[in-house]
N, C-alpha and C positions, 0 to 999 in steps of 0.2 A: 725862749720868745715863746709868743703864746699870741693865735691870730686867728682870722677869723675865716672860714675857707666855704664856700657852696652850705651856709647855714647851721657848720661845726665849727668848736675850736680845734682850732691848727699849731702845732708845733712846727720848729725847728728841724733840720738833720742835725745839727750840734747839740740842741737843748735835747735829742733824745740819747746821742750819747754821751752827753753830760752823766744822764740819769743812769744809764747802762753801767759808766764808771765809776759811778756815787755806790751803785749796789756792791761790784767789786770790793772796792776799798772800805766802805762805811760796814758790810753787812758778812764780807767774807765769803760771797758766790761767787763759782764757775760763769765761766762767761754764758755761755745756756741759760743758765739756772736768772741768770744779773739781767738778760734778755727779754725770756719770759716774762720776768714780775715787771721789769719797765714797762713792756707793752701793758701785760693788766691795767698795772696803775694808771697807765696812760688813758684805757679805755672806758674804767671807773667812771674817771672825767671828763667822760663825752667827747674826750679829743679822737679828731679823723688822722689817722696815721696812717691813708692809702697810700701815701707820698713819701712813705720813710723807710729805709734799708733797715728792717730789723736784725741788724748784727753786730756785733761788735767792733767798732771801728769801722761805721757803715758809711761813712765819709769820705773812705778809703774803697775805691770801688772799682778800681782799675780790675782786678783780678775774675769779676763778677762776668759771665759767660755773656751775659745782653753789652756792655762794655766791650769784651773780645770780640762780638758778631758786627758792632758800630766800626771796629777797628778796621775790619777784613769789609766793608764796605767803603770807607774811606781809602783804603789802599784798593783793592778794586779799580772805584771811580779815579787817582790817582794815574793806575797803568791805564784805565783806558783813555785817560786826556794825553796821553801820552806815546798813545796805540798800538800799547802793551800788551794788551787782552783786547778781548769782546765786550759789546755790550751783553751777551748773554753770562758771562761771568759775571758782571755789577749785577743784572737782574737777578742770579742765585745766592748772590750776597743778603743782597735786602731781602726777599724773601727767606731767608735764614736767619734776618732780626727780626724781620715782623713776623716770623713764628713765636718767637721766644716773647715778645712785647701784645700778642693777642692770644695767649694760651688760655686753655676753658677755664682752667684753676683761678678761685679769683684769689687767691693769696698772694701765687707763684705770680700773677698777672698784674698786680699792685705794685709788687717787690720789683719786676723787671721792667714796669714803668718808671718806678722813682730811680731806679739805674740810669735810665736811657735821661730820662730830664739832669740826672745831674752831670751826666758823659753831655751833657751837648746836641743831645740827638737830635733837636726842634733846630737853631740853626743849623746844624750840618746837614739834613737831608731838605729841609726849605732852598739853603744854597746848590746844593745837586739837583731839585727840583729844578730849580731858575737856569743851569745849565744847562741840563738836556732838553728845556722848553725853550730855548734859545738858538737849538740843532734841529727843531722843526721836527716832521711827520718820523724821520730814519728812527727817532730816539724813542719815540714811542712805545715800547714794550719797557724799557729801562722808566720812560718817565711815569707808566705806571705802578713800576715797582715803587720806585720812590716815595710818589702820591698814596701808595698804601700803607708806606712804615710812615710816613708823617703822621694819617687818618688816625692809625694804631696808638703813638706814643702821642697824641692828644687826646686819647683818653682818662690822663693825671692831670689833673689842677694842676699841678706844679709846672708840668708843660705848656699848656693853654697859657699861661701866664708868661712865657717866653718869645709868644709869639710877637711877632712887629707888625706895625703898619705896610711896612715896606713887604712882608709875608704874605699879609692879607693880599695886597693888590698882586702876588704873585699868582694866586691861586685863583683870583678876575680872569688875569691875564691868560692861563692856563685855559680856562674854558671857553675864552674865547678865539684864542690861535686853535684850540682842539675840537672847537661845536661839534662838526663832523664827523668825530670819533669819542659815540658812544659809550667805551670801558675809559677813556682819559677822563672825559666829560664824571664819570659814575667815581671814578677816584676822589678828583678834583673836587666833589659836593661834599662827596663823606670827610672829606681832611673839613673843611669848610665847616660842616654840619658838630663837627667835632669841638676843632676849635671855637665856635659861639657855644657850647653849650655850658651852660653858668660861669659865663663871661660876660659881662656888658663889654668890656672893651672890643674884647673882638667881634662881638655882636656888631656895634658900632661901626668899627675899621672896616668890618666887611662890606656891609651895608653904602658905606659910603665912596668905595672902591668900588661899585659898580656892582656887584654879584647878584642883584637883580635883573639888570639888565641882563649880563651876558647869560642868564642859566636861562632867560624868557626865552633869546635866541635858538640857545642851545635847545630850547625843548619843541622848537621849528622846525629842528631837523632828526637823525637818525636815533637822535635818545631818545626821542617823545614815544618810541616803539620799542624801547627796551627796558626789563619792568626794573633791572639794576638801576640804572644810571635816573629812573623817575621816582624812587622809590628815597634815592641818596638826594635829587633837586629837592624833594619835597621837604623831606626833615633839614639842607641848608638854606631854605627859604622860612621855614617855621621856626629854628629856633632863635632868629633874629628878632622876631615878633614875641616870643614868651619872654615873659620876666621873671626867669629863674635864679637868680644872681643876687644876693638877699645879701652883698655886701654893701652898693653902691645906697646911698640915701634916694637916689629915683633912679627910674628907669627909664629909657628910651624907647622900650618894647612897638606901643602903640605909633610912634609917630614914624619908627623902623616898618611897622607894616602897613602904615598910607606909603612909605619911598616905595615899597616893594610892587603895592597893590599899583601904584601909579606906572610904575614898569610894565607892568604886563600880567602878574605873578599869575594875580588869579582866573583871567581867561585862558592863558598858556595852564593851567592847572583843568579847568575847568572843560577845556580842548579832549586832555584825558578822560579824564571821564564818562566824555558823551563817544572818544572811540570804542573804548572799553571791550576789543575783540581781543581771542587771541591770550597770549601772554599779557597782557593790562589787564583783562577781566579776574587775573588771580586775586585775592581776598586781600593779599601784603599790600599789593598797588593802590586800590581803593583804600584803603586802612589809614595808608600815608598821604597818599592824597585826599583826602577830608581833612584831615588831621593838619596837615597844608593850610588847606581853606581857611576853616575854622581860624587861627591863627590872623590871618590875613583881610579876616573880613570884620574889620576894625570900627567900622563907621556906616551909619545910616545910607551913604553914598552909596560905599561898593556894597552893602548887601542887594539895595534895591539893582543898580546894574549888573550885578548876577545872577540877580533872580529874571532879570528882564533880558538874557542870552542864555535862560533854558536852565538857569542853575537848577530851581528848587525842581523842580521837574526831575533834571537826572538826578540831583543826589534822594529822593524818595524814589527815582528806581533803584541803586544802589542800596538802598535799606531794604527793600522789598525784596530783590535777590541774595541778600546778604542775611537774611534772618537767622539764621543757623549758627552763624559764623559772630561770634562775641567782638573781635576786635572791629571786623566792619562795623557790627549794629552801636557801638560805643562809640567810632570815629564822626557816621553818618548822621548819627541821631543829636551829635554832641555839637558838629557844621550846622544840621537846622536849628539847632537850641541857638546858636549864636545870629544863625540868618533871623530867626522870628523875634529879636529884639527891635526888629523896622515893620512898622504898622502895617505896612502895605503889604510886605514880608508875608508877612500874621497871617492876614487874611487869604493870601494865595495857598498856603499850608492848607489851612483850616480847609478851604473850596477846593485843595487839591487830592482830599482822600488820607490827610496826613492823622486823622482822629484814629480812622479803623485799621490804619498799620501799625501805631502805637500801642493798641489792644493783642494785635500778632504778636509782636517784638517784646511785649512784656510778658507775655506766654512763654515765647521760644528761649529767652534768657529768663528764665524764672531763676537759676543757676547764678545767677552771673552779675554780681552786687555792682560792678562798674557800668556795665551796659543799662542795667534799670536804673542808675541814676540819671545817665545822660537819658535816657529814653522820659524818665518822668521829670526831667529835668524839662525836657522838651514841649512837654505838657502842661507845666506849668504855669511855663514861659505862654504858651499859646492861650490859656485862661486868664495872665494875668489883665485884672482893667477889663476885661474882652468877657462880656455876660453873655452874648450872644457863641461866643466859643466854648464857653462852659456848661450853656445847656445842650449844644452840639454835642460837646466829648460826652456829658451823663447820657443821649439819644445812642451813641456809638459803641456805650459800655465801657467807657477809659477809667469812668469811677470806682467802678463796681473790680476792675484790672489792679485798679491803684490798693484796694479793701485786700485786695487777694494776694500781692505780692506782701503786706505790712501781717498777713495772717502768718503766711510761708514764716515770717520771720519773727513774730511774736512764738509759735510754737516748734523755733529752732533752739536747740541747747546752746546754752551758753558758751562763748568763745572763750579762750583763754585771751587777756589784752584787748577783752571786746571795746576800750575804749577808742581804739584805734583802726578796729577790724572795717574793711571796706564796705560791710553793710551800712553801718552808720552813716555812711553821703547818699546813699538808695534811700532810707528811712526819710530822713531827713527832705529830700524831695518832693517823699509820700506828701510829709504833714505838709509842703507846702503848695504842693500840687489841691488839696482837697482845702487847703484856704483860699486860696485864688478860685479853686471853683462856688466857695458860698459866697465870698468877701461882699460881691453884687449881686448875687444871686439866692437869695433868700429862701425861695420856691424849692432850693437842693439841698436846706437842711434837716427837713426832717425824711425825705428818704434815705440821705446819709445815715444818720441817726438809726432811722431802723434798718440800717444794714450793719450795725455794729462800730460805726468809724469811734466812736469814745474809746470803747476800752482797746483800740487798738492804736488808737494816737496816744493813750495814757501808758501802752504797752511798750508804745515805740522810747515816750520821756523817761519812762524807767531803764530801759534794757541800753539806750544812748542816750545818757542827759547833755554830755558835753555836744553833741550835734543836733539832736530833737526838744532837748526842752522847753525853748523858748518858744522857735518852730510851733512846736506840739503844742503851745497854750497859745499862741493866736490863733489856730486851725480851733482850736476847740471855743474860743472867746468867740469868733465869727461866726461858727456853729449856734451860737448861742447859750452857752452853756455860762454860768456866772462863777461855779470855783473850778477854775481851766490850769491852776499851778499843779507844776509836780505833786504827787500822791504819794508819799513813802510808804 
């Protein structure tokens, strides 16, 4: 059986096992050789094997270390319920299980997660967490361990598909009941974020169960001062508003974003950015919060409210302080780019010194295509249908900085598989920035052409045809050139 999972073809365990047995029966292969051949064949077909147990008879995984570790967890939970052991024994068993399913080696982890999903780990761990949650704060350490194990298991699509609406409600209940315990909030939010990743059904179930309201309340308490809890909560708020599951025909990401914003998530996250002291000043915290805010700024009303609350000045300060850190620049510029879709916010950004900051960011992150893409995307959005911003950008040196980025790419050696490189998206935004600069400001055409815009645009078209052929042509056309198509 072949299906689709997270944008790639997927097969069932039974299909894989059948292919292995066919290799043994028809081609007289040894078991190991038959498994290897089946793996190679399915990979050539573009099949996602991340949730497949790659062993002969993989459907029978009872003897796998992960299955045995899960059995130990269930036994420890049973003996604790009968008062025959302590919570420490259960916590230790859960930690041993989590170590197996969260190991660093990618292939080993994929196999461990596949076994865990097949053994019903999601249902077992959710039931255990529910029991521990009902017993209150006394079981908090064991609850943390159970939720950490659940979060790790949900790293597999097959496991995410086994999460129920009741389980989503459980995660919201845990955050509500333990809102004053940052450690519990962190692991519950991590589990929620993992459940929502690339799974539309789980995203909607979590939002409908009140995840936004619970996390906002928690972020008003001790969790707000705990970096791990803030990062996890940011991920849990970001994922439901991200349309990353390609299987459904439509996504509710926009509606989820509005619901989370109505619950007060943008204000709660902004308060953390504005606090920005001590551990909360860490780059990973700033990047996570800005990433969540970008997904929540889904309409003009939210963007304006955010700006009125001081969000623009705060984000510019985050970008200013993190110029040397690619992750911060990428996230902060991405958020500002989203906010700039609102005309009133666009004006505030131009007046607030964003253009001068863009010049500095392009220089500081010259070697980071991901950051460059967001910074030039911000510039492009600011100048879109805005000749005043285009003139200000030219005066601030933004257009010269864009040409320098393009020149560096044109001089770089071609990369293997360049059609999928990160650089192409940065160059695409560079082309769009030049086009938006001159579209309503014809007086900028001559200076840009004199500065070498034409050969740089043509180089981008040739080097990155998939990303830059059309936008490069549009820029050349708006620069007044009649021959604007790709030149071979």
